[in-house]
N, C-alpha and C positions, 0 to 999 in steps of 0.2 A: 504494500500499499504506500510505503514511503516514496517508492519510485514514481508511482502513478501521481502523487501529490506534487512531487518535485517537477515533473514534466508539465503538469497542468499549470503550476505556477510560473515556471519559466516561460511557457507559451503566453500567458497573461502578461507578464512583464514585458516580453518582446513586442506584443501587440501595442502596448502603451509607449514603446520607444524608450524604456527605462533602462539605464545603465546600471548594472550591479556587478559585484565581484563574485558572489556565490550564494547559493540557496542551500541551507542544511535543514533536514527533517529529523525530528526525534519523536518518539512515542513513549507515553507513559500511561499505562492502564486504559488504553483504547483512546486516549487524547493525543492528537498529533499537534506538533508545534513546528511551524515553518519560519525559520529566521533568515532574513534577507540582509546581506552585508553589502553596503554600497557607500560610494564616496559623498552622495548627497541625500542623506536619509530624510531630511525635512520635506523634500518633494513627494516621497512616498508616504510620509506620515501625515502630512497636511495639517491644517489647523485643528487642534484638539484631537488629533488622531482620526479625523473623519475620512480622509483618503484611505488610510490603512484599514479602516472598518470596511469601506467600500471594496477594496481589493479581497478582503477576507470573505465578504458576502459573494462576491462574483466567483471566487474560487470554490466555495462550498457549493454553489449552484451548478458549476461545471462538473464538480465531483459527482453530485447527485445525478445529474444527466448521464454521466458515464456508468455509474454502478448502481443506480436506483436504491441507494441507502444514504441516510444521514450520517455524516462523520463529524466528530468534535475536532475541528481544525482551528488553530489560532495562528494568525499570521503576525509576524513581528519584524521590525526593522531594527537592526543593530541593538536588539534587547530593549528597545524603547518600552514596549508594552510589559515585559517582564519586570523592568524597573518600576513601572507603574503598579503592577500587581504586588510587588514586595512593599511599596509604600503604603498600599491599601491595607495589606494584612498587618503591618506595623501599627497603622491607625486603629484597626479593629482590635489588636491586642491591647492597645492602651485603654480602649473603651471597656473590654472584658475585665481588665485589671481593675479599672475603676468600679465596675459593677461588683466585683468580688470584694474590694476593699470596703465599700459602702453598704454591702449585704443587700443589694438590690435584687429583685426577683427577674428583672429584665432590664434591657437597655436598647435604645434605638440609635443606630448609627446615622451619619448625615446621609442625605439623598445621594444616590449614584446611579450610573447607567446599568442597564440590564447585564452587561458583560461583567462589570465589576461586582455587582450583587451576586452573580453566579460564582465568581472568584471567592468572595467572603463566605458564601454558604458552604462551599466545598471545604475551605480552609478550616472552618469552625467544626465541620462533621469530622474531618481527619485528625483535628488536634485536641478536641474538647469533647469526650464521649458523654459528659454529664450535661451538655448544652445542646439546644436546638435552635433553628432559625426560621424565620419566614419573612416575606416581604409585605410591607404595609405602606399605604398611601397611594396616590394616584400620579400619573404622568411623570413629570421631571422631579416631583416631590416624593417618589417612591424610595423607600429605604429599607435596610435590614433590621430586624428586630431580633435580638439575641436573648433567649431565656433559658431557664433550667427545665429540664425534662420532668 
């Protein structure tokens, strides 16, 4: 599957006329991560990561059309998204620490995009067996709520 993802992403980047040094694919528990290394990452990332999100959506659609199955694929440029994920989980860690210190039964994190809500949900599930999460709110105000099971 890594080879298929790599070929599809390279085809997409070539169609955009994007120059890049290399594309690496890694897999962890059925979740694929494609990292593009290039000299001009800002062009691929776009404002607030919007171009990067669009590339990811196009890639997922191409892969679905080829294989008729949904794949969990994250597209990254020079580890931009990985760094954001790390910052988000560090922020979530601070909120969880505060919840435990103050003996709160739950805490609501600041609003975030669907992608980062998913990152936080998975991170909490994998690191805190005594905690659970859900999403609350509407639209751009949608946030993750962390609570004891």
